[in-house]
N, C-alpha and C positions, 0 to 999 in steps of 0.2 A: 468643342460644345460637347457638353456631358448629357446625363440621362438623371432627373430629377426621378426620387422615390420619395413616397407623403405615404404614412395611412401602410395599413395591408397591403402587402404588395405581393402578386409570383411573377418574374421577366425572364420567363425561362427563353425566349429569344434576342437579349441582350447581346449585343454585339461589345465583344471585351477590351476591344479597343478602346469604349469608351469610358470615362471615367464614372464612375456611380456613386452619384453624392444623396447623402439621406438626410434627411431633414426631421427631428425629434423634436416634442413640444406636446400641444394639445392632440394631437392625432398621434401621438404611441403610445399612451395613457393604456391603452387597451394593450392585451397581453404579447401581441409579438408582430415583427415584419419580416416577414422571409422572403428571401431575395433568389430562386432555383438558378443560380448561374450554373455556364456550361463553363472548361475546366479554361483557364488563361489569367490573366495580369488584370486586376484590378485595382482602381488608387478608390480607396475612401475615405472622404471627409465628413465632416460634421459640424452639422450647423445645430444651436441648439444655444438652449437658457440653462444655465448652471444651479437648480433647481433638483436633490436628489429624488429619486435613487438613481443609485450608480446603475450602469447599462453595461451588459457584458456582451461579446461576441466573441464567435465561435463557429467553426466550419467543422463540418462532418458531411458523410455522406457513404454512400456503398463503399465498402472499401477502405473507409476510413482514409481519405486521402490526410497528407500533410498540409499543413498552410505555410507558409513563410512572410512573417510579417517584418517589413523596415520601415525604419521612420529615415526621411529625408527633411532638408532645408525647408524644401517646398511643398511638402505633400506629409501631411499628417500622418496616413498609413497605408500602406501597400500591400495587397498581397497576394501571393501565386499560388492557385489552386492547382494541386500536382492531382493528378486522377480525372477520371472519363465526366467526372460530373460530382460539385458539391453544393452545398447551402449556408448562405451568411445568413446570421439569425443575428437581431438584435430585441431584448427583450425588458422591458418594463413592468413593475409588479403594481401600478395602481396609482394615482397620480399623474403628474407632468413628468417625463423624460429630462435628466439635467444634460449639462455638459460634462458630465462626466465619462461618456462613450467614448473619447479619445484612446479608446484603451489604453490607458497610463500605463498598465504593467506592460506594456510593449513602448511606450512614450519618450520623450526625453527628458532631462532632469530637471524637475519641478521649478527651480530658481534660473532655468533659461526658458519657460514657456510656463507663466503662470497661469495662464488661461487654462492650463489643464488642472488645475491645482482639485483634489476633490477634496470630500466629508474629513476632516480631520479624526473624527471619531470612528474611520474606516480604513483611513492613511494604504490606500491600494496603489501609492506613488513610487515607481520604480527611482531608486537615484542614483543608481548604476548598476550596472547588467556586466561580472565580473568576467574577464576573456575577452566581453563584446563592446565595450566602452567606445569604440571607434564609429561603427559600425553602424550598433545599435541594432541590431537583425539576431533573433533568435528560431528557431524551430519548435512548431509546437507539434510533437508527437503523441499527442493523450487526445483523449475525446470527453468534453464536458463542460461544463459552465462553471465561469465564476463570474459570480452578478451578487450583488446587496440589495436588502431593501432600504428604506429611508430610516429606518430605525436600527440599521446597523448589524441585524440580526447573522448571524453564521449558520450555513446551514449546507452539509457537503452533497453533489451528488457523483455518485457512482456514473461510468461509460455503462454506454450499453452491453445488454446480457451478451455474453459467448466471444468477446473480441479477444484476440489472439494476446498483443502486448499493450494494450492501450491500458492506462492509470491514469489516476484521478487526475485533473487538468490542475488543481490546485496545488496537487503535492508537487508534479512536475515545473512547475512556474514557483513555487516556492525553491525548490534547487539550483534554478537558474537565475532565480531574480528573490535575491535572497531580503531585500528590504520592502518588500509585499506584503500585508497584513491580508492573506488568500478569503474571501468572503464567497459564499457559494448561496444561489438562490433558484427558484424559478416552482412556486408551487402545482403549475401545470404540467410539469416535465415529466409525466406520463404519456403524454401527449407526443413527445418524441420518443418512448420507449426507454427512459432512464429510469432507473432503479433510484430510490430516495431514501434515505437513511437517517430521519432528522435526529441530531443530538450527536451524530458520527464526529462533527466537529467540534466546535465550541465557543461556543457564548459570551462574547467578552464578561458582560453583565453577572456570568453565574463561577465563571473563573480566577475572575480579576482577585478572590480573596485568597486565592493560592500562592500569587506571588508575597514569595518573602526577602526581603534586602534588596541590595540594588539589582539593577537591569543588568544584565549580563551580554557580554557576548560572545556567543558559542560558534566554534569550527569546526566544521564536522569532516573527517578525514573515512572513505568508504568506498568498496567495491559495488556494493548492495544495501541499499535502506529501508528494504520491505518491512523489517522487524521492528523498525526505530520511526518509520517518518511520520507515523499520526503525533509520537513527543513531542516531536520537534517543531509538529507544526503547535502542538499544545502551547511548548514556549513562548512562539512568536506570541500567541493569542494573551496570556500575562503576560508579555512586554519584553520580554528577550529577544534578543537579534540573532539569527542562525545563517551560518556561510558554509557553504558548500561548496569542500575540493575530493571530485571524484576518482576514484582510483582504479586499476585493474589490480584484478585477483593479485598478481604478481606483484606489481610496480607503478609507479607513477602516470598517469597521462599527462600531467603540465606541472614540473617540479618547481616552474615561477608564480602559477598558482599555490600550489602548496606551500611558499614562503608567505605570501602574501597574508592568505586564510591566516595561517597561526601567526603570523606579527600582527595579525588587527586583531586579533581573539583575547579574550580574556581568557579563557578555557579551552583547552583544547580537546576533544571528544573521538576516539576512535572506534567508529563501529565497526568492531571483528578485530583480530589480535594477527593479522596478517603480515604485507609488507606493509600497509601503511602504517601500525603500531609500532615496527621496526625503524623505519626513517624518521618518526615524528619523537622516539625515545633516541635516539645518536643525534636529529636536524633539528628539532624545532628548539623555537627559543626556551633555554634548559629552566627559567625563570617563571614561565608559564605551568599551570597546573594542568597536569596531562591526567585523562581517564580513557580507559581501555576496556571497551565491553565485549565480551568472549561468547560463542557457542560452544559447538562442538567439534566442528571441522578443526579448529585450533590445536588440538593437540592427537589428530589423527594422520597418519601416510604424509604426504607431501608437507603440509602446512607446519609441520614440525618444525621445518626448516629455519620458521619467522620467529619463531617462541623460542628457540635455542638463542636466538641472537637477540632477542627483546635487550633492552638494560633497564632490567626493573629499577634499578634506582635512579631514573630520570621519569617513574611514572608514579603519579599520586594516588592511585586507585586502580585493581583491579577488579572490574563487574561483572559476574559470571550470571549467566540467567541458569542453571544448575547447579546443585552443590556438588553431585557426583564428579561433574566436570571441573568444578574448580581444587576439588580434591585430587584428580588425576592429574590438572594442569601446575601443581605447587609438588607433587611427585618428581612429574617430568623434567620441570624444566628447574625448580628447585628455589622458585618465587616465594619470597618471604610471605609467611600468612597475614603478617597483620595490615598489608596494602592488599588484602584481598577480600571479599565480602562477596555474596550471592543475591541478586535483584533478580527475580523471576521475568519473564518475558509477557506484557498483557494481552488481554482477550477485550473485546468488546461487545457486551453482550447486549445492548442495545440494538445490535445490527441480527439478531436471531431472534424467532418467536417460537414458543414449543406452541406444537399441534398436535390434532388426533391421532394417533398412532393405531396401527401402521401407518407409515406416511405412504407410501404407494399405492397402497386400495388394491389390488389389482388381483388377489391374492397371492402373489409373490411375494416373499420375501423377500427386499432387495439389502444386499450388503453394500457397504461405500469404503473403497480404500483412496484416500487423500494421497499422491503422488506414488511415483514408481520408477524412479531414479533417486537414488544409486540403488546398485542392488542390495544394497542392506536395506532397501525398505522393504523385501520378501513379497514381491508378486507372487511368488511360488507356493507360499505359505495360503494365501487368500486363498489361492487356486486349490490346494488341498483342502481346504473349507467348504468350497464348494460342491468339492466332490464327496465329502464325508455328510454331510445336508443331501443330495442326490442321493446316498445310500441309504440315507430312513428315511425319503420318503416325500420330504420336502421337497415343495418349488421353491428354487431360490434363482437369484440374478446378483451379479457384482458387477457394480460400477466404478470403473477406475477412471480417476483424476489427475490428469496431469500433462506433461509434455511427455511424450514417446522416446526413451532409450535415443542419441546418437551414435548408433555403434559405427560410424566412423571415426569418432572424436574419444572413443573410452579405452580403457587399457584391455589385452588381449584375454584376459578373465574376467572381465565385465562383459565380453562382446560374446563370449564362450556360455555366460549364465542366460541373456536375453535370445539369443538363437534357440537353448535347448528350451526355453520357458514360452517362446512363441512357437514353434515344432513340436510342442505338447498342445497346445490351444488347437493346431492346423488338425493333429491328428486325433484329437476326439470331440467328435461332433457333438452330444452334452454338451460337454463345457464349452464348446467353442461357442454357442446358442447362447449360455448364460453369462455370456460375460461381454459386455457393455464398454468401450474405452470412450470417455468425455474427454474434450479438449480445454488445457488451461483458460481460465478465465476467472476473472473477479465476480462471477455471478453464484458464489457461496451459500449465500441463503436458500436460493432456487434450488440451488443444485441439493442441497440438503432434505429441501423437503419431499425429492423423491428415493430418499434413503433411507430406510429404516434401521441399520446397525452401521454402528461406524466402526473400523479396523485399524488397529496399531502394531502387525505385523513386526516392526523391524528389529533388527539387529540390535540397534542402539538408535534412541534420541536424546537430545537434551529437554526436547518443553513437547515437540509433537502439534503444533498448532491445528493439524487437519481434527484430531482426536481431539482437541481443546472448545473449538469451534461446531463438531458435530455431536456433542453432549449439551451443548448452550442450545443449540437447533433442537433437541429432543431427542436425540439417537443414543439408546441403549449402548453401550463400549465393552467392547471384546477385546484384548489387547495381551500382545505377547510380555512376558518378563524381562522387557528388556532393562537394563541396570539403572535404576532412579524410579521407576514408573512408578511401584508400589508408594513411594516417596512425593514423588508429584503428583501423583493422583490419589487412588485407593487400591490397596491392596485386593477388593472385592472386586474391583473390576480385571484381574489379571487372569490368563488361562496357563496353566502348563503346558498344554499340549494342543490341538488339532482337535483329538476324540474332546478333551474340556471344552472348547471352542465351540463344539458345535453342540454341546449339552448344553452349553449356557444359551448361544441362540435359540436353541427348543426353548428352552425356560422362557425365555422372551415372549413366544408365543402361545405358550399358555396360563400366559400372566390375565385376570383379568384386566378391565381398564382402570380401575380404581388403583390396583397395583400399579399398573405403568405410569400412571400419574405420578403417583407419587414418587417413583425410582425419577422421574425425569424431572421433576421439582428438588429431588436431594441431590441427584449428579449436578446439577445444574448452579446450585446454589454454594456447592464443593468449588466449583472450576469459580464461579463469580467471587467468593468470597476470599480466596486466595490470592486469583490473578485479575480481576479488577482492575480497570483500567486508572482509576483516583485512584486506588492505592498506590500501583507501582509507579505511576507519575508523582506522586510526593516523595516516595524514596530515592528515585533517579534525580529530579532535583534537589533534595538534602545534598546530594551526593558533589554535586555540579555547584554548588552554593557553600558545600564545607570549608573549602578554602577562604574562604571572602568572610566569613564568620566574624565580626567585630570591625572588619573596615569599614571607614568611611564611604 
């Protein structure tokens, strides 16, 4: 015997042993149905017509419990809630909810269950789950909505502010389920504390004109996709197919999957030139174009062992995010310059809005530093700047955003560096009171609204996203002269010393409102002009498509 839910419901006292049947239709045309369920196992079945819009299902709750979805022959969907409490949310956006509710991105292949077919304009159906085809099971470790309205508009929602490890659900699904078209919707996302950035993902009608040539199958190998996830989602939005093969930094996770992905692909893209690129240059099908995208760590320290062994004769293009790093790699590894090029990282200006300066508005000037690991980020320089401003009578605060170093897992020399930095804080009450450590999270637009001046104190960088994003958010920049900084951004942002940096910060305080507004606008325009996603996406797509120009 089951429990049937229809319309807006709270069912905190449901027995987890009972299957929960959710009926959608006219009763679900309002915003949502919420079932507040205790932890346990629930069989979720759907009775609904096949009228759009797509309705998404997600699990969330305090502590962000992990939901495990399983498809069986008898039950369209089973969820196991891990954690003390979870919420099952089904959302429609107007009109009648449709039979799309079967969580088709977790469901069986369309050809076996035609009753789960989706609106072809949206194409959310999973045709296979790499590595999980038999069990048809996956874990969702991200928090967000996967929804679409009847028109198929794509809108992306980031997860809750302040989460530690969460990432956008659409991206997480992209990695494991390459045949879906990620779509997201929910205009009332604020009701649940979601942060909504319209335009962050791509509306099909707006980007279709960018597609050139035949659709490509792109196999992506890498250990970390954070700098390219959005571009790969864009590729899918204009009709290309993408499959992921996740590696560890120093080696493969599943060579069977690696061979399957590279055999399937028209073009192979290695994100980072590490163990993944070494393997692909020697083991991937040699007739497949191989593109390797490199950042900065590839020319430093332990990572050099990969670069020295990459077979450049099997690489179609080496794409660097920095001209400085490109030249260093050519000099270090002897790679032919003819197969190298520079395409910078991209930024997302639409995520950030300018606001009145100073942002903190408390009479205390707030400096912001994104990232304090590795030691080359030079947290000590930021502390030097705080003390220099305090000595000049300037009320100042330093906010440091990012993960704390794992002293047990780093080299002795870095351990000594961080112990010295934190000892310095403990032994200086004035300095300690002025420093705030903020946890890593994807709430960067909100964080920058608490920051007045963005710092880039590093010894070396290839791009420094934290700097670019801070400028887009209206924070005047203070930059130490790491190699390539002036060329990447502007010589006017560079400070030669702590004293120079302090004077620059004080000069911002003395500016009138109109001057600050002009400076914010000019700085933002520079970053957007050079690194806006539209331009960078076109350049990357040209590189992927170049081997197929003229082909039928």
